[in-house]
N, C-alpha and C positions, 0 to 999 in steps of 0.2 A: 467498473461501472461509472459512467459520466455523470457529473453533478450538473444537471440542467436546471433551468428555472422551474420552480414548482408550479403546479396547475393554477391558472388564474381563477378557476371556478370555485376555489376554496377561499373563504373570506379572509380579509387582511387580519382580522382578529385571531383566526385560527393560526395563521402563519406566525403572527407575533407571539402567541402563546407557546407554540411548539418550538419556535426559534429560541425562546428563553430557556426551554427545557434542554435543548440539544446544541445550542450555539452554532458554530461554523459547520457542524456536521449535518444540520437539519436539511439543507437543500438536497444533499446526496441521499439522505435517508428517505425523504419524502419522494424523491424520484424513484428510488428502489421500491417503495411501497406501491407505486403505480404500475410497476411492471408485473408480468405474469409470474405467479408464485410457483416455486419449486414444489413438486409433489413427489412422494415416493410410494411404491407399493409395499405395504407391510404384509408379509405372508401370514396366513392364518394357520396356526398349528393344528387346528381341528380338521382341516381339509387336506385332501391329497391332490387337489387340483393344482395346476401350474399356470404361470403367466402365459398368455396367448401370443406373446411377441418377445423379441430380444430385450433384455434389460441388463443394467450394470449393477452388480452387487456393491453396496457401500460398505464402509468400515463398521457400521452398526449392524448387529446380528438381525437377520430377517428382513432387512430393508433393501429395496432395489430401485435405482433411478430409472425412469422410463424414457424410452427413445421418442415416444410420441406423447402429445398432450393427453392427460387423463380422460378428457371428454371423448377421445377417439377410441378408447379401449372398451371392449365389450366385457361383460361379467363372465367369469369362469368358475365353474363348480366342479368339485370332486365327485366321485361315485357315490359318496354318502349324502350328496345334495347340498353341502355347505359351500359358500363362496370362498374362493381360494386366497383372496387378498383384499385389503382395504386401502384406498388411496387417501393419503393424509400428508400434512406438513411434517417433516422429520423432527422438528423441534417439539411437536406435540407428543411424539413418542418418548423423547428424552424427559419431558415433564412428568409423564406417567411413570416411567421407570425410576425416576428419582424418589418415588414413594417406597421403593424397595419392598414390595409386597412379598410375604412368604406364603408357602402353600397352605398353611393352616390359619392364616390371619382372618380376622373379621374386618371387613373393609367397607367404607362409605365413599361413594362418588356423589358429592352433594349437588353438583350442577352438571348432570351426566350427558345430556344431549349435546351433539348429535351421536356420540358413542364411540368414536375412535380411541380415545384414551380409556374408556371403559373396557374395550376389548383387550387392551394391553394388561389391565389390572386383572381381568377375568382369567386370561391365560396363565398369569402368575399363580393362580389358585388351583390350576387344573390337576396337579399331582398330589393334592392333599385333601383336607376336609374343610378348608376355609370357605367363608360365605361373603357375598358382596351385596350391598343394597345400592341400587341406582336410583337417585332422586332427580326428578324433573317436574317442576310445577306446571309447565305448559302442557296442556292436553295434546295438541297436535305434535309437539316435539316429543312428548312421551310415547305417543303411538309410533312415531318413526324410530325411536330408540328401541322399543319393543321389537319392531321388525328387524332391526340390526342384530339384536341378540338371537332371534330365531334364525337368521340367515347365516350367522357366523359361529355360533357356539354349539358344541356337542350336547346332545340331549342330557346325558348324564351329569355334565357340569352345569347345564342350564337349571337344574333343580336347586342349585345353590345360589342362584341369582334372583333377587327380588327387585321389583320396581315400585316406587312410590311417587306421589305427586304433592308432597308437602311444601309449604313455604320454608325455604332453607334457613331463613333467619330465625325461625321458631323451632327448628328441628330438635334441639336438645330437650324441649319440653317433654318429649316422649321417648328420647333415646339418650338419657344421661349416662355418660362414661360407658358407652357400649361398643366402641370400635378401637382397634389397634392401629389402623391406618385410615387416614381421611385425605381425599383430594378435593380441594376447592378450586375448580376451574371456573372462575367467576365471570359473570356477565360484565362486559367492559366496552370501551369506546370503539375498539376495532377499527382504527383509522383506515386501514386498507379497504374496508367495506364502504367507506364514504365515497370512494371513487365509483362504486357501482350503483349508488343510490342517491339521485339528485335531491329527493325530499329530505333524506337524512343530512346531506351536506348543508341544505338551507336552514335546517333546524339546529345546527350545532352552536353551542354556546359554552363558555368556560363553566357555567353553572351545571350543565349537563354532566360534564366529566367529574366535577366535584360531588355531584349527587350520586354518581356511580361509585365514587370512592367511599361515600357513607354506606351504601348498600354492601359493598365488598367488605368493609370493616365489620358490619353486622353479621355477614356470613362467616367470617373468620372467628368471631367471638362465639357464635353458635357452634361451630365446629370444635372449638376448644372445649366447650361443655360436653359435647358428645364423644370426645376423645378420652380413652383410658389413660391413667397415669403411665408415663413412659412411652406413650404412643407417638407416632410420627404424623405430621401434618404438612402437606405441600399446597402452597398457594400459587396459582398461575393465571395469567391473562394473555390476551393477544393484542394488547394496546402498547403504545409508546408514551402514554401520558404518565408522567412521573407522579402526578397526584394519585393515580390509581395503582402505581407500583411501589416505588420507594416510600411514598407518602403513607400508603396504607400499612406497609410493613413497619415503618418507624412508629406509627401511632399504636399499632398492635403490641409492639414490644414495650412501648412506654406505658401503656395502660395495663398490660397483662404480664409484664416481665417477671412478676413474682411466681407465675404459674407456667410460663412458657419460655423457651430459649431458642435462639436461632442456631441452626446447625448447618455446616457447609456440606458440599458434596463434590465429587469429581466433576470438573467442567468438561463436557464433551467437545469435540472439535467444532469450532464455529461459535462457541459460547464465550461471553464476556462477563467476568465476575465484577460485581460492584459491592462495595462496603456500604452498610446502612447503619445510621446512628442507632445506638441501643444494643449493639452486638449482633446485628443481623447481616445477612448478605443475600444478594440476588444474582441471578444469572440471566442475561439477555441473549437472545438469538435474533439478530437484526439483518435484514436482507441486503443492506448496503455492503456488509462485510462477510456475513456467513453465506449469503445467497439464498436463504430461506428465513422463515419467521414472518412477522415478529411474534416472539413468545418471551414472556418474563416469568421467572419462577423463583420462589423462595421456600426454604424448608425449615421446619421447627420440630422441637421435641417438647412434649408436656412433662413437666417436672413431676417426680414421684411424690 
């Protein structure tokens, strides 16, 4: 992938900020963010439908690389009426699988929309008695999430899926130490989306990213309170802002290290491991090297 000059439509302050984060790598990374994102079709285990066109199986179970852009592919359903596959970034699948949900676990997806990661978690519960709560405070996004569950999840398993619309930062007020597995796929800067939204590009400031980092930390601390002792927590974003990634994790471990510890995981192909002060680690999937992403994730265990 060639490292061309980043888009002049982004402010000099933006380039200066991210150049400080990533150094000489930034021009190539920014250029990669501006290119068409790789998407895979993740097959739905509840559907017997098939992909309507040739696709290449990847090394990751259930994922297929598409020969045509996702926008050109029509929906396919099995005889049971459920959609056969969900189009998503492969790194998002890895982030959800890092939670290592067991079939009998009680699970919380704190920021669940649009639902791709939620489906990965739900499928992990299918063969047991586990339950999952999908939380999404935005009404329009929650309605779309509800539709995704209806379109993809078997009715018998759907009975163990609940949707709520609570403020994620206050979630533990009503769910103290209630879950064995929690995913916090936090709202973030999502720099790739700046390329698609002129208004967002014009509004960008360092303070906006720092404000998101404050919100992300609040979500993590709420998740910690809702997590059972010995439980697992995964934090993920789709940003390359180190304030929102390493910075949030470092603060979380510094403030809550008496109750939480960072735990590593196997790095899938394309992932880059980073060490974080306080005993934590993160994994990046970045488009300039992996060919997909961006996704950042970090995993924790609550001390007994």
